[in-house]
N, C-alpha and C positions, 0 to 999 in steps of 0.2 A: 175769195177774201175771207169769208166766214171760217172756212177750214183752216186757212193760214193762221188766223187769230187764235183759234182753238189749239192748234199745234204749238203756237208760240207760248200760250198760257201753260200748256202742259210741260213745255221745256223749262219754263221758269219755276213751276211747281216742283219738278224733279230736282232742279238745281238747289232749291231751298231745302228740299228733303235731304239731299246729300250733305248739305252744310250743317243741318241742325238735327240730324238723326240721333235718336236716344242712345245708340251704341257709340257715340262720339266719333263718328266718321266725319272728318273735316276736309273738304276738298277731296284729294286723293290720299289722305292720311287717316290712320286710325289711332286715336289716343287712348291711353289706359293708365290709370294711377296704380302704381305698384307699391305695396307696403311690405316691410320686412323687419326682422329683429336685428339690431346691431348693439353697440355698447358705447360707453363714454370713457375710454382710456385717455389719460392726460398725455402720456409719453409713449414712445415706441417700446420702451422697456416694459410698460404695463401690459402690452400685447405679448411680448416675447416671454416674459416670466410669470404673468399673472392674468392671462386672458379670461379664464373661467370665472374669475371673481370680480369682473368689471360690472358696473351698474348697467342693467339692460336698458336699451333705448329703441323705441319704434321710429323708423325712418321711412320716408316715402320719396318717390320720384315719378317723373312722367315719361312713360314709354310712348314714342310716336313711330308708327310703322308706315312706310310708303305702300299703300294698298295697290297690289297688282290684281286687278279684277279678272285678268286672263288666267291667273294661276293662284288660286286662294290657298293652296297648300305650300306655297313657296316659303322657304326659310331665309331670313334676311341676315346679313352681317349687321353688326351693331357698334356704335360708338357711345361710350359712357362719358358724359361731360361733367366736369367738376369746376365750379366757380371759385373765385378768389375771395379775399377778405371783405370786399364790398358787396358780395352777393352777385346774383345773376344780372348781367347788363346786356344792352342791345347787341353789342358786337359778338357776344357769346352765342346768342340766338341766331345771328347771321351764319355762323359756322354750322350750327345744327341744321338750319334750313338748307344750306349748300349740300351737306351730307345726304339729306333726305332726297334732294333732287338727283343725287347720284345713285339712288336705290338702296341707301343704307339707313337702317333704323337708328333712332337716337334715344338716349335715356338721360333726362335732365335730373341729376342727383340733387336733392334738396336737403343737405345736411344742416343748413342754417334754419330754414323754416320748420324742420322737424323738431328743432330744439327751441323754437320761438326766439331766434337770434336774427338780427338784421345785418350786423356788421361786426367784425372783430378787429378793425383797424385801430391801432394804438394800444392794443392790449394783448391780442393773440392768446387768450386763455379760455374764452367761452366755448369755442369749438376748435379743437386742435387738429393738426395734421394727422395725428395718430387715429383720432376718432373718424376722420374722413377717409383715411385709407381703409379702415375696417368697414366703413359704410360702403365703399366702392366694391370691396370683395363680397360683402354680404348681398349687395345688389346683383353682382355677377352671378352668385350662386342661385339667387331666385330666378334671374332671367335665363339662366342656362337650361332650365326646364320648361321655358315658355315654348309653346308649339310653333311659334312663328320666328324664333331666333335660332340662328346657327351658332352654337356655343364655341365652335372652333374658330369663328371669325368675329371676335369681340375685341375692340381696341378701347383705350382710354386716352382722353385728352383733358387738359385743365389749364387754368390761367392763374399765375401768381401763387397763392396758397394752394389752389387746385393744381397748379403746375408742380408743386412739391409733392402732392398726392400722386400725380401721374408719374413723376420720377422715382419716388421712393417706394411706390407699389411694386417696382421691379427689383427692389433690394431683397435678395434671397433669404437672409436670416429672418426677415419679417414675413415674407410670402410663405415660407415653409411652415410657419406657425399657424397662419390664418387658413391657408388652403394649398396643399401640395398638388392637387389634381388639376385645378383650373389655371390657365395661363392666358394673359392678355396677348393678343396677336401683335400689338404694337403699342408704344407709348409716345404721345406727342405732347411735350411739355412747353408751355409758354411762360417765359420769365419766372422760372421756379427759384426757390431759395436754395442755392447750391452752397451756401456758407456753412452747411452741415457736412462735415467730411467724415465718412465712415472709415473705421480701421479695417473692417472687412469689406473688400472691394468686389464681392461676388454679386453680380446683378444678373437678371434674366437674360436668356439668349434671344429674346424677342428684340425687334428693332426699336431703338429709342432715339428720339431726336429732340433737341432743345432749340427753341426760337427765343431770342432775347435781344434787347436794345443795347447798343454800345454805351449810351449815357444813363443807363438805369442806375438810380441811387436808392431804390427800394430793395430790390434783389439784384445786386450788381453782377455784371456779366463775367468778370475775371475769374471768380471762383468756379463758375460753370465751365469756362474754357479749361481751367486747370483740372477739374474733375474729369471732363471728357478725355483729356490727354492721358490721365492716369488709367482710365478704364478701357481705352481704345484697344489695347493689345488683346484683351480677352472678352470684350463686349461689343455688340453691334450698336454702337452709339456714335452720334455726331451732333454738331451744333452749327447753327446759323446765327451770326451776330450782325444785326442791322445797324448800319452807320447812322449817326446823327439821330438816334431814336431813344426815347425814354421808356420807362415802364408803361405798359398798356399802349404800345405803339400802334396796335391794331384797332384802337377805338376810332370812331368817326367824330372826333372832337379835338379841340386844341389842347396843348399842354397846360396844365394848371398845377398849383402848389397845394399840398396838404400838409399843414404844419403839425398835425397830431400823429401822423403815421411814423412808424419806426424806420429809420435809415440804417441799413445794415452794411454800409460801405466798408466799415473798419472791423467787421466781425468774421471770424472763422472758428466754428465750434467743432471740436472732435466728438465723434460718436463711437462708442465702444461696440464690441461684437453683439452685446445683448441690448443694444438700443438706448443706452444712456447718453444723453447729450451733455457735455461737460462745460462748466464755466471756464473762460480763459483764465490762465494763471493759477487758479485754485484747484481746477480739475474736480470740482464738486458737481455731481449730477443735478441738472435742473429738473427735478422730478415732480415739482408741484408749482402752482402759480407764484408763491412767494419766492422760492429759490430761482425761478425763471426771471422774475423782476430783478433780483439781486445780480444774477448773471448778466443781464442786459446792461447793467450800469457800467460794466467794464468797457463796452465798445459801441453800444447803440446810441444814436442821436435821434433827434426829432426833425421831421420835415423832409418831404420827398416831392419829386416832380413826376407827373404822369399824364399821358395823353397821346393822341395819335400823330403818326407821321404818314401822310398819304401814300408815299412811295413804298414804305415798309409794310403798311397795311395791305396794299395791293399784292405785294410779293408774298406776304404770309398766307393770304387766302389761296393764292395759286399754289404755294408749297403744300398747304394742308390738303387741298384737293388731290394733288398728285400723290402725296404720301398715303392717304387713305385708299386711293384707287389701287396703288401698288400692293398695299398690305392687306386689304380686305376684299377687293373686287376682282382683281386679275387672277 
């Protein structure tokens, strides 16, 4: 009995040591805060035409690696996750947990916290899609040299604003300016803003998939369906539209109303080859916060509905698991 109690205490001690070790090994995962230099471009055109002159910005994120104690030299595939305008939420972390259980490392990109921003809902100017795309690639560059990451198996996923980052990080005129050498293995975009229609339809040859709700009035599904149909001939892209589902259908919470958020149901903005997003009717580039606010007056309304649909939520997690397994693990 005495020996059993001693062994039991030893087991508890080792378990606690594993959970709270100073090297940030938590359970079977190893966490590491990664910092890198990015910038603060307002528009995609700022990146394409003037990247070298953008204000420098330090950005951080959290890398979590599923520790394989039987092979400490193993290189892991990686998913870079990008949150939406409301920041990181529980359902986002559920996806990252699922990927790690599959043996995939994850990187939680913190574009908002790095700039001391909580949310961009109702403004969309404090941290822009351009800044976050640049952040994602700068993170990729830093992680590509990490000894535990396989740079040939790195995918990106994101939700809402982060879905836009995921989708348009595959737009070649932008990618070629930021980094011609690194390429995401796949892009899985949740309810992205497809109401930005590029004149140049050249996208990456990596697999791209959009998941969106039929009833989405924040980032509506029809522009995404139209964009996919236009790109399909020359791009490995597809879309899943979930019936009776709103924005953030994969949340584990009921549908609610946000009266401050922008409703883009009546918007479709043209984007030039050099990344200028044009106002409807006037065709003036929305190149700064003031011009963007003016441009939004032509089509944007206030008030959106968002929240979970249990059936669509279950299907989206199943799809994501299969998608990342096929593009990163097999």
